[in-house]
N, CA and C atoms as an extended XYZ file, in Angstrom:
474
Properties=species:S:1:pos:R:3:atomname:S:1:resname:S:1:resid:I:1 pbc="F F F"
N      -118.804       21.961      -24.415 N   UNK     1
C      -118.309       20.916      -25.287 CA  UNK     1
C      -118.881       21.145      -26.675 C   UNK     1
N      -118.063       21.156      -27.695 N   UNK     2
C      -118.525       21.486      -29.029 CA  UNK     2
C      -119.422       20.410      -29.619 C   UNK     2
N      -119.215       19.138      -29.238 N   UNK     3
C      -120.047       18.074      -29.786 CA  UNK     3
C      -121.503       18.212      -29.348 C   UNK     3
N      -121.752       18.862      -28.208 N   UNK     4
C      -123.110       19.042      -27.717 CA  UNK     4
C      -123.901       19.983      -28.624 C   UNK     4
N      -123.238       20.976      -29.214 N   UNK     5
C      -123.962       21.974      -29.987 CA  UNK     5
C      -123.953       21.675      -31.480 C   UNK     5
N      -123.156       20.704      -31.931 N   UNK     6
C      -123.109       20.393      -33.351 CA  UNK     6
C      -124.356       19.613      -33.758 C   UNK     6
N      -124.560       19.541      -35.060 N   UNK     7
C      -125.729       18.830      -35.566 CA  UNK     7
C      -125.296       17.711      -36.501 C   UNK     7
N      -126.116       16.687      -36.545 N   UNK     8
C      -125.858       15.491      -37.332 CA  UNK     8
C      -127.019       15.319      -38.304 C   UNK     8
N      -126.698       14.946      -39.538 N   UNK     9
C      -127.719       14.711      -40.545 CA  UNK     9
C      -127.974       13.207      -40.647 C   UNK     9
N      -129.221       12.813      -40.434 N   UNK    10
C      -129.630       11.415      -40.526 CA  UNK    10
C      -130.548       11.256      -41.726 C   UNK    10
N      -130.459       10.123      -42.406 N   UNK    11
C      -131.313        9.858      -43.559 CA  UNK    11
C      -132.125        8.592      -43.304 C   UNK    11
N      -133.442        8.709      -43.430 N   UNK    12
C      -134.332        7.564      -43.212 CA  UNK    12
C      -134.263        6.603      -44.396 C   UNK    12
N      -134.956        5.489      -44.274 N   UNK    13
C      -134.934        4.449      -45.305 CA  UNK    13
C      -135.422        4.944      -46.660 C   UNK    13
N      -136.341        5.919      -46.657 N   UNK    14
C      -136.835        6.414      -47.943 CA  UNK    14
C      -136.131        7.687      -48.399 C   UNK    14
N      -135.079        8.082      -47.672 N   UNK    15
C      -134.262        9.214      -48.099 CA  UNK    15
C      -134.596       10.550      -47.463 C   UNK    15
N      -135.534       10.580      -46.535 N   UNK    16
C      -135.865       11.825      -45.842 CA  UNK    16
C      -134.723       12.173      -44.897 C   UNK    16
N      -134.296       13.440      -44.928 N   UNK    17
C      -133.178       13.865      -44.089 CA  UNK    17
C      -133.671       14.577      -42.838 C   UNK    17
N      -132.989       14.315      -41.734 N   UNK    18
C      -133.313       14.900      -40.433 CA  UNK    18
C      -132.039       15.485      -39.846 C   UNK    18
N      -132.071       16.769      -39.513 N   UNK    19
C      -130.948       17.423      -38.862 CA  UNK    19
C      -131.220       17.424      -37.364 C   UNK    19
N      -130.373       16.734      -36.608 N   UNK    20
C      -130.586       16.615      -35.161 CA  UNK    20
C      -129.338       17.063      -34.410 C   UNK    20
N      -129.556       17.588      -33.223 N   UNK    21
C      -128.435       17.975      -32.371 CA  UNK    21
C      -127.647       16.732      -31.977 C   UNK    21
N      -126.361       16.898      -31.823 N   UNK    22
C      -125.474       15.774      -31.492 CA  UNK    22
C      -125.911       15.090      -30.200 C   UNK    22
N      -126.325       15.855      -29.191 N   UNK    23
C      -126.716       15.214      -27.928 CA  UNK    23
C      -127.972       14.367      -28.086 C   UNK    23
N      -128.816       14.711      -29.050 N   UNK    24
C      -129.996       13.881      -29.352 CA  UNK    24
C      -129.541       12.599      -30.048 C   UNK    24
N      -128.662       12.734      -31.046 N   UNK    25
C      -128.140       11.563      -31.762 CA  UNK    25
C      -127.410       10.625      -30.806 C   UNK    25
N      -126.746       11.186      -29.801 N   UNK    26
C      -125.991       10.376      -28.841 CA  UNK    26
C      -126.878        9.527      -27.939 C   UNK    26
N      -128.185        9.740      -27.940 N   UNK    27
C      -129.096        8.873      -27.182 CA  UNK    27
C      -129.102        7.470      -27.791 C   UNK    27
N      -128.766        7.394      -29.078 N   UNK    28
C      -128.625        6.113      -29.760 CA  UNK    28
C      -127.188        5.642      -29.594 C   UNK    28
N      -127.009        4.487      -28.966 N   UNK    29
C      -125.654        3.960      -28.781 CA  UNK    29
C      -125.013        3.637      -30.128 C   UNK    29
N      -125.816        3.231      -31.116 N   UNK    30
C      -125.299        2.972      -32.456 CA  UNK    30
C      -124.678        4.239      -33.028 C   UNK    30
N      -125.435        5.336      -33.004 N   UNK    31
C      -124.940        6.595      -33.559 CA  UNK    31
C      -123.792        7.154      -32.732 C   UNK    31
N      -123.908        7.065      -31.414 N   UNK    32
C      -122.857        7.588      -30.539 CA  UNK    32
C      -121.528        6.895      -30.819 C   UNK    32
N      -121.539        5.566      -30.870 N   UNK    33
C      -120.305        4.814      -31.139 CA  UNK    33
C      -119.778        5.100      -32.543 C   UNK    33
N      -120.686        5.187      -33.503 N   UNK    34
C      -120.287        5.484      -34.871 CA  UNK    34
C      -119.607        6.854      -34.947 C   UNK    34
N      -120.206        7.845      -34.312 N   UNK    35
C      -119.646        9.196      -34.344 CA  UNK    35
C      -118.332        9.278      -33.569 C   UNK    35
N      -118.208        8.516      -32.499 N   UNK    36
C      -116.943        8.481      -31.751 CA  UNK    36
C      -115.848        7.814      -32.572 C   UNK    36
N      -116.210        6.784      -33.336 N   UNK    37
C      -115.225        6.047      -34.136 CA  UNK    37
C      -114.770        6.819      -35.369 C   UNK    37
N      -115.722        7.378      -36.099 N   UNK    38
C      -115.362        8.024      -37.369 CA  UNK    38
C      -115.342        9.540      -37.293 C   UNK    38
N      -115.866       10.095      -36.218 N   UNK    39
C      -115.939       11.548      -36.115 CA  UNK    39
C      -117.092       12.084      -36.941 C   UNK    39
N      -117.262       13.362      -36.899 N   UNK    40
C      -118.331       13.990      -37.672 CA  UNK    40
C      -117.822       14.210      -39.081 C   UNK    40
N      -118.371       13.446      -39.999 N   UNK    41
C      -117.873       13.445      -41.367 CA  UNK    41
C      -118.546       14.488      -42.249 C   UNK    41
N      -119.553       15.146      -41.741 N   UNK    42
C      -120.231       16.167      -42.525 CA  UNK    42
C      -121.169       15.608      -43.574 C   UNK    42
N      -121.379       14.306      -43.565 N   UNK    43
C      -122.293       13.668      -44.505 CA  UNK    43
C      -123.455       13.068      -43.729 C   UNK    43
N      -124.529       12.830      -44.452 N   UNK    44
C      -125.691       12.207      -43.820 CA  UNK    44
C      -125.361       10.773      -43.423 C   UNK    44
N      -125.879       10.366      -42.287 N   UNK    45
C      -125.736        8.981      -41.835 CA  UNK    45
C      -127.006        8.244      -42.249 C   UNK    45
N      -126.876        7.255      -43.133 N   UNK    46
C      -128.065        6.529      -43.578 CA  UNK    46
C      -128.559        5.559      -42.508 C   UNK    46
N      -129.857        5.533      -42.328 N   UNK    47
C      -130.495        4.591      -41.406 CA  UNK    47
C      -131.489        3.761      -42.221 C   UNK    47
N      -130.991        2.753      -42.938 N   UNK    48
C      -131.836        2.007      -43.874 CA  UNK    48
C      -132.948        1.200      -43.220 C   UNK    48
N      -132.873        0.975      -41.923 N   UNK    49
C      -133.890        0.172      -41.236 CA  UNK    49
C      -134.938        1.008      -40.520 C   UNK    49
N      -134.923        2.331      -40.724 N   UNK    50
C      -135.864        3.204      -40.014 CA  UNK    50
C      -136.542        4.130      -41.023 C   UNK    50
N      -137.870        4.077      -41.069 N   UNK    51
C      -138.625        4.946      -41.977 CA  UNK    51
C      -138.690        6.368      -41.429 C   UNK    51
N      -139.041        7.301      -42.293 N   UNK    52
C      -139.153        8.703      -41.890 CA  UNK    52
C      -140.127        8.938      -40.744 C   UNK    52
N      -141.357        8.419      -40.839 N   UNK    53
C      -142.306        8.641      -39.740 CA  UNK    53
C      -141.830        8.050      -38.410 C   UNK    53
N      -141.180        6.908      -38.460 N   UNK    54
C      -140.686        6.287      -37.227 CA  UNK    54
C      -139.482        7.058      -36.701 C   UNK    54
N      -138.605        7.512      -37.588 N   UNK    55
C      -137.460        8.311      -37.149 CA  UNK    55
C      -137.938        9.609      -36.503 C   UNK    55
N      -139.014       10.176      -37.018 N   UNK    56
C      -139.609       11.370      -36.405 CA  UNK    56
C      -140.025       11.070      -34.969 C   UNK    56
N      -140.685        9.920      -34.760 N   UNK    57
C      -141.109        9.528      -33.407 CA  UNK    57
C      -139.906        9.264      -32.500 C   UNK    57
N      -138.874        8.636      -33.030 N   UNK    58
C      -137.669        8.353      -32.239 CA  UNK    58
C      -137.005        9.663      -31.815 C   UNK    58
N      -136.902       10.604      -32.745 N   UNK    59
C      -136.299       11.906      -32.434 CA  UNK    59
C      -137.144       12.637      -31.396 C   UNK    59
N      -138.468       12.542      -31.519 N   UNK    60
C      -139.362       13.155      -30.533 CA  UNK    60
C      -139.085       12.586      -29.137 C   UNK    60
N      -138.951       11.271      -29.049 N   UNK    61
C      -138.674       10.618      -27.764 CA  UNK    61
C      -137.331       11.075      -27.198 C   UNK    61
N      -136.309       11.029      -28.019 N   UNK    62
C      -134.963       11.403      -27.551 CA  UNK    62
C      -134.890       12.877      -27.175 C   UNK    62
N      -135.618       13.718      -27.892 N   UNK    63
C      -135.643       15.147      -27.572 CA  UNK    63
C      -136.325       15.370      -26.225 C   UNK    63
N      -137.442       14.690      -26.006 N   UNK    64
C      -138.145       14.833      -24.732 CA  UNK    64
C      -137.260       14.392      -23.563 C   UNK    64
N      -136.501       13.335      -23.765 N   UNK    65
C      -135.656       12.787      -22.700 CA  UNK    65
C      -134.214       13.300      -22.780 C   UNK    65
N      -134.021       14.365      -23.497 N   UNK    66
C      -132.695       14.950      -23.735 CA  UNK    66
C      -131.899       15.165      -22.453 C   UNK    66
N      -132.533       15.661      -21.418 N   UNK    67
C      -131.824       16.019      -20.187 CA  UNK    67
C      -131.979       15.004      -19.060 C   UNK    67
N      -132.503       13.819      -19.375 N   UNK    68
C      -132.637       12.785      -18.344 CA  UNK    68
C      -131.247       12.311      -17.925 C   UNK    68
N      -130.904       12.461      -16.648 N   UNK    69
C      -129.554       12.101      -16.201 CA  UNK    69
C      -129.265       10.603      -16.266 C   UNK    69
N      -130.279        9.779      -16.065 N   UNK    70
C      -130.086        8.322      -16.073 CA  UNK    70
C      -130.732        7.688      -17.291 C   UNK    70
N      -130.592        8.328      -18.441 N   UNK    71
C      -131.292        7.889      -19.652 CA  UNK    71
C      -131.022        6.429      -19.997 C   UNK    71
N      -129.785        5.997      -19.970 N   UNK    72
C      -129.460        4.632      -20.388 CA  UNK    72
C      -129.646        3.597      -19.285 C   UNK    72
N      -129.959        4.016      -18.070 N   UNK    73
C      -130.117        3.050      -16.977 CA  UNK    73
C      -131.563        2.986      -16.511 C   UNK    73
N      -132.456        2.739      -17.458 N   UNK    74
C      -133.879        2.635      -17.123 CA  UNK    74
C      -134.134        1.362      -16.320 C   UNK    74
N      -135.221        1.386      -15.541 N   UNK    75
C      -135.611        0.232      -14.733 CA  UNK    75
C      -136.226       -0.827      -15.642 C   UNK    75
N      -135.593       -1.992      -15.718 N   UNK    76
C      -136.045       -3.054      -16.611 CA  UNK    76
C      -137.264       -3.808      -16.096 C   UNK    76
N      -137.468       -3.824      -14.784 N   UNK    77
C      -138.441       -4.732      -14.200 CA  UNK    77
C      -139.874       -4.215      -14.177 C   UNK    77
N      -140.041       -2.954      -13.891 N   UNK    78
C      -141.384       -2.429      -13.656 CA  UNK    78
C      -142.143       -2.238      -14.965 C   UNK    78
N      -143.379       -2.732      -14.987 N   UNK    79
C      -144.217       -2.511      -16.162 CA  UNK    79
C      -145.305       -1.489      -15.881 C   UNK    79
N      -145.467       -1.102      -14.632 N   UNK    80
C      -146.542       -0.170      -14.289 CA  UNK    80
C      -146.046        1.251      -14.069 C   UNK    80
N      -144.745        1.463      -14.015 N   UNK    81
C      -144.223        2.779      -13.666 CA  UNK    81
C      -143.851        3.627      -14.886 C   UNK    81
N      -144.670        3.594      -15.903 N   UNK    82
C      -144.422        4.382      -17.107 CA  UNK    82
C      -144.960        5.790      -16.876 C   UNK    82
N      -144.127        6.787      -17.139 N   UNK    83
C      -144.510        8.180      -16.936 CA  UNK    83
C      -145.631        8.620      -17.857 C   UNK    83
N      -146.293        9.706      -17.483 N   UNK    84
C      -147.449       10.209      -18.235 CA  UNK    84
C      -147.093       10.531      -19.690 C   UNK    84
N      -145.981       11.253      -19.891 N   UNK    85
C      -145.593       11.608      -21.260 CA  UNK    85
C      -145.331       10.351      -22.077 C   UNK    85
N      -144.626        9.373      -21.480 N   UNK    86
C      -144.313        8.128      -22.174 CA  UNK    86
C      -145.576        7.328      -22.494 C   UNK    86
N      -146.557        7.344      -21.572 N   UNK    87
C      -147.831        6.670      -21.846 CA  UNK    87
C      -148.507        7.267      -23.072 C   UNK    87
N      -148.543        8.594      -23.131 N   UNK    88
C      -149.145        9.275      -24.285 CA  UNK    88
C      -148.364        8.975      -25.559 C   UNK    88
N      -147.046        8.971      -25.447 N   UNK    89
C      -146.168        8.708      -26.589 CA  UNK    89
C      -146.466        7.338      -27.202 C   UNK    89
N      -146.773        6.374      -26.355 N   UNK    90
C      -147.000        5.002      -26.822 CA  UNK    90
C      -148.435        4.733      -27.262 C   UNK    90
N      -149.282        5.747      -27.222 N   UNK    91
C      -150.656        5.567      -27.703 CA  UNK    91
C      -150.666        5.685      -29.221 C   UNK    91
N      -150.152        4.633      -29.847 N   UNK    92
C      -150.067        4.551      -31.304 CA  UNK    92
C      -150.642        3.204      -31.724 C   UNK    92
N      -150.871        3.034      -33.019 N   UNK    93
C      -151.379        1.750      -33.487 CA  UNK    93
C      -150.291        0.678      -33.331 C   UNK    93
N      -150.713       -0.579      -33.386 N   UNK    94
C      -149.782       -1.687      -33.154 CA  UNK    94
C      -148.647       -1.720      -34.169 C   UNK    94
N      -148.938       -1.369      -35.406 N   UNK    95
C      -147.901       -1.357      -36.434 CA  UNK    95
C      -146.805       -0.356      -36.106 C   UNK    95
N      -147.215        0.833      -35.662 N   UNK    96
C      -146.243        1.859      -35.280 CA  UNK    96
C      -145.454        1.413      -34.059 C   UNK    96
N      -146.141        0.827      -33.089 N   UNK    97
C      -145.462        0.341      -31.884 CA  UNK    97
C      -144.416       -0.714      -32.248 C   UNK    97
N      -144.778       -1.619      -33.130 N   UNK    98
C      -143.850       -2.659      -33.582 CA  UNK    98
C      -142.641       -2.029      -34.276 C   UNK    98
N      -142.887       -1.049      -35.141 N   UNK    99
C      -141.784       -0.371      -35.845 CA  UNK    99
C      -140.898        0.399      -34.872 C   UNK    99
N      -141.499        0.974      -33.825 N   UNK   100
C      -140.700        1.663      -32.805 CA  UNK   100
C      -139.802        0.678      -32.056 C   UNK   100
N      -140.316       -0.514      -31.778 N   UNK   101
C      -139.501       -1.545      -31.128 CA  UNK   101
C      -138.311       -1.900      -32.017 C   UNK   101
N      -138.579       -2.115      -33.294 N   UNK   102
C      -137.499       -2.461      -34.222 CA  UNK   102
C      -136.474       -1.336      -34.334 C   UNK   102
N      -136.953       -0.091      -34.418 N   UNK   103
C      -136.047        1.059      -34.531 CA  UNK   103
C      -135.217        1.228      -33.265 C   UNK   103
N      -135.861        1.094      -32.107 N   UNK   104
C      -135.134        1.233      -30.839 CA  UNK   104
C      -134.066        0.155      -30.708 C   UNK   104
N      -134.379       -1.040      -31.150 N   UNK   105
C      -133.407       -2.127      -31.115 CA  UNK   105
C      -132.258       -1.848      -32.087 C   UNK   105
N      -132.574       -1.475      -33.311 N   UNK   106
C      -131.564       -1.193      -34.332 CA  UNK   106
C      -130.656       -0.034      -33.922 C   UNK   106
N      -131.262        1.032      -33.412 N   UNK   107
C      -130.498        2.220      -33.021 CA  UNK   107
C      -129.856        2.076      -31.640 C   UNK   107
N      -130.185        1.008      -30.956 N   UNK   108
C      -129.664        0.734      -29.611 CA  UNK   108
C      -129.998        1.883      -28.656 C   UNK   108
N      -131.303        2.120      -28.524 N   UNK   109
C      -131.817        3.111      -27.570 CA  UNK   109
C      -132.583        2.316      -26.514 C   UNK   109
N      -131.855        1.846      -25.513 N   UNK   110
C      -132.409        0.932      -24.512 CA  UNK   110
C      -133.663        1.462      -23.813 C   UNK   110
N      -133.696        2.717      -23.365 N   UNK   111
C      -134.914        3.185      -22.686 CA  UNK   111
C      -136.153        3.163      -23.594 C   UNK   111
N      -135.981        3.459      -24.869 N   UNK   112
C      -137.113        3.407      -25.800 CA  UNK   112
C      -137.509        1.959      -26.054 C   UNK   112
N      -136.541        1.084      -26.186 N   UNK   113
C      -136.848       -0.339      -26.357 CA  UNK   113
C      -137.584       -0.871      -25.130 C   UNK   113
N      -137.101       -0.517      -23.944 N   UNK   114
C      -137.771       -0.939      -22.707 CA  UNK   114
C      -139.200       -0.413      -22.649 C   UNK   114
N      -139.377        0.853      -22.977 N   UNK   115
C      -140.709        1.471      -22.932 CA  UNK   115
C      -141.674        0.777      -23.879 C   UNK   115
N      -141.260        0.565      -25.115 N   UNK   116
C      -142.161       -0.037      -26.096 CA  UNK   116
C      -142.455       -1.499      -25.752 C   UNK   116
N      -141.463       -2.204      -25.231 N   UNK   117
C      -141.704       -3.593      -24.818 CA  UNK   117
C      -142.606       -3.657      -23.589 C   UNK   117
N      -142.436       -2.726      -22.656 N   UNK   118
C      -143.328       -2.654      -21.490 CA  UNK   118
C      -144.761       -2.375      -21.939 C   UNK   118
N      -144.896       -1.544      -22.960 N   UNK   119
C      -146.230       -1.233      -23.479 CA  UNK   119
C      -146.891       -2.495      -24.016 C   UNK   119
N      -146.139       -3.294      -24.766 N   UNK   120
C      -146.674       -4.561      -25.277 CA  UNK   120
C      -146.979       -5.504      -24.114 C   UNK   120
N      -146.095       -5.563      -23.121 N   UNK   121
C      -146.329       -6.423      -21.951 CA  UNK   121
C      -147.615       -6.030      -21.241 C   UNK   121
N      -147.864       -4.730      -21.117 N   UNK   122
C      -149.093       -4.261      -20.471 CA  UNK   122
C      -150.329       -4.594      -21.303 C   UNK   122
N      -150.162       -4.698      -22.632 N   UNK   123
C      -151.278       -5.081      -23.494 CA  UNK   123
C      -151.640       -6.551      -23.287 C   UNK   123
N      -150.681       -7.352      -22.866 N   UNK   124
C      -150.871       -8.792      -22.684 CA  UNK   124
C      -151.295       -9.140      -21.263 C   UNK   124
N      -150.847       -8.341      -20.312 N   UNK   125
C      -151.043       -8.644      -18.891 CA  UNK   125
C      -152.510       -8.958      -18.567 C   UNK   125
N      -152.709      -10.045      -17.840 N   UNK   126
C      -154.018      -10.470      -17.328 CA  UNK   126
C      -155.021      -10.805      -18.429 C   UNK   126
N      -154.534      -11.176      -19.607 N   UNK   127
C      -155.438      -11.572      -20.684 CA  UNK   127
C      -155.332      -13.070      -20.912 C   UNK   127
N      -156.428      -13.625      -21.370 N   UNK   128
C      -156.440      -15.042      -21.725 CA  UNK   128
C      -155.726      -15.210      -23.073 C   UNK   128
N      -155.320      -16.434      -23.384 N   UNK   129
C      -154.700      -16.655      -24.696 CA  UNK   129
C      -155.596      -16.201      -25.849 C   UNK   129
N      -156.904      -16.423      -25.718 N   UNK   130
C      -157.825      -16.005      -26.779 CA  UNK   130
C      -157.838      -14.482      -26.931 C   UNK   130
N      -157.839      -13.762      -25.814 N   UNK   131
C      -157.807      -12.292      -25.866 CA  UNK   131
C      -156.497      -11.793      -26.475 C   UNK   131
N      -155.407      -12.458      -26.151 N   UNK   132
C      -154.110      -12.076      -26.720 CA  UNK   132
C      -154.108      -12.320      -28.223 C   UNK   132
N      -154.650      -13.475      -28.635 N   UNK   133
C      -154.740      -13.761      -30.075 CA  UNK   133
C      -155.548      -12.687      -30.790 C   UNK   133
N      -156.660      -12.286      -30.180 N   UNK   134
C      -157.509      -11.265      -30.791 CA  UNK   134
C      -156.782       -9.917      -30.851 C   UNK   134
N      -156.116       -9.533      -29.762 N   UNK   135
C      -155.402       -8.258      -29.703 CA  UNK   135
C      -154.337       -8.160      -30.785 C   UNK   135
N      -153.592       -9.242      -30.991 N   UNK   136
C      -152.466       -9.215      -31.924 CA  UNK   136
C      -152.763       -9.911      -33.252 C   UNK   136
N      -154.036      -10.239      -33.473 N   UNK   137
C      -154.460      -10.864      -34.724 CA  UNK   137
C      -153.637      -12.130      -35.011 C   UNK   137
N      -153.569      -13.005      -34.010 N   UNK   138
C      -152.813      -14.250      -34.116 CA  UNK   138
C      -153.795      -15.390      -34.352 C   UNK   138
N      -153.520      -16.194      -35.360 N   UNK   139
C      -154.360      -17.342      -35.660 CA  UNK   139
C      -153.985      -18.499      -34.743 C   UNK   139
N      -155.004      -19.139      -34.183 N   UNK   140
C      -154.785      -20.310      -33.332 CA  UNK   140
C      -154.500      -21.500      -34.237 C   UNK   140
N      -153.295      -22.048      -34.141 N   UNK   141
C      -152.937      -23.180      -34.993 CA  UNK   141
C      -153.038      -24.527      -34.273 C   UNK   141
N      -153.626      -24.517      -33.069 N   UNK   142
C      -153.865      -25.761      -32.349 CA  UNK   142
C      -155.160      -26.400      -32.838 C   UNK   142
N      -155.159      -27.731      -32.931 N   UNK   143
C      -156.401      -28.449      -33.186 CA  UNK   143
C      -157.161      -28.493      -31.865 C   UNK   143
N      -158.461      -28.772      -31.890 N   UNK   144
C      -159.206      -28.882      -30.629 CA  UNK   144
C      -158.597      -29.924      -29.680 C   UNK   144
N      -158.096      -31.033      -30.222 N   UNK   145
C      -157.462      -32.052      -29.373 CA  UNK   145
C      -156.196      -31.510      -28.718 C   UNK   145
N      -155.387      -30.770      -29.484 N   UNK   146
C      -154.159      -30.191      -28.926 CA  UNK   146
C      -154.491      -29.162      -27.844 C   UNK   146
N      -155.540      -28.378      -28.079 N   UNK   147
C      -155.968      -27.396      -27.073 CA  UNK   147
C      -156.373      -28.092      -25.779 C   UNK   147
N      -157.155      -29.166      -25.907 N   UNK   148
C      -157.573      -29.919      -24.719 CA  UNK   148
C      -156.369      -30.464      -23.962 C   UNK   148
N      -155.397      -30.980      -24.695 N   UNK   149
C      -154.200      -31.530      -24.059 CA  UNK   149
C      -153.432      -30.430      -23.317 C   UNK   149
N      -153.265      -29.280      -23.937 N   UNK   150
C      -152.550      -28.167      -23.297 CA  UNK   150
C      -153.317      -27.691      -22.071 C   UNK   150
N      -154.651      -27.626      -22.176 N   UNK   151
C      -155.470      -27.226      -21.019 CA  UNK   151
C      -155.266      -28.179      -19.845 C   UNK   151
N      -155.274      -29.460      -20.149 N   UNK   152
C      -155.082      -30.457      -19.085 CA  UNK   152
C      -153.691      -30.334      -18.469 C   UNK   152
N      -152.674      -30.143      -19.312 N   UNK   153
C      -151.290      -30.056      -18.820 CA  UNK   153
C      -151.062      -28.797      -17.984 C   UNK   153
N      -151.670      -27.711      -18.397 N   UNK   154
C      -151.438      -26.432      -17.718 CA  UNK   154
C      -152.511      -26.074      -16.706 C   UNK   154
N      -153.647      -26.749      -16.794 N   UNK   155
C      -154.736      -26.426      -15.876 CA  UNK   155
C      -155.327      -25.052      -16.132 C   UNK   155
N      -155.171      -24.553      -17.347 N   UNK   156
C      -155.685      -23.218      -17.691 CA  UNK   156
C      -156.532      -23.311      -18.942 C   UNK   156
N      -157.358      -22.302      -19.134 N   UNK   157
C      -158.158      -22.263      -20.353 CA  UNK   157
C      -157.388      -21.550      -21.448 C   UNK   157
N      -157.590      -21.984      -22.662 N   UNK   158
C      -156.924      -21.347      -23.801 CA  UNK   158
C      -157.895      -20.517      -24.580 C   UNK   158
């Protein structure tokens, strides 16, 4: 199939250009549908919501999973069954992880969105509200009285 061997030019938010194989670009449902609708126009496709460093990470992910037969049908439920390569891939700072979530959502790459969200879920799992606040730098906006009321209602410590 000729579309498998062709290349697509993508442009990040700051104007960095990336030449990627069509089958890699097709991992993104946004790009796949766009290319099916308009065809290969020979021009760069702008991705204004994705920075160069994040697009590099997205391309790395899609390239690694290039030959996965069930790429778009990832298991939504399991949070513990993340593969070794994917675990290493997600060992990034929180800002990068957040940007990867946004990029995966924007580009409609469900397995990457699932992976990054599972990573955040695993960061939260079995933590107290205070530990979660500390992990994500969240300010507690409850007054001590409100905290006491929530503790009584939920029977848990905050």
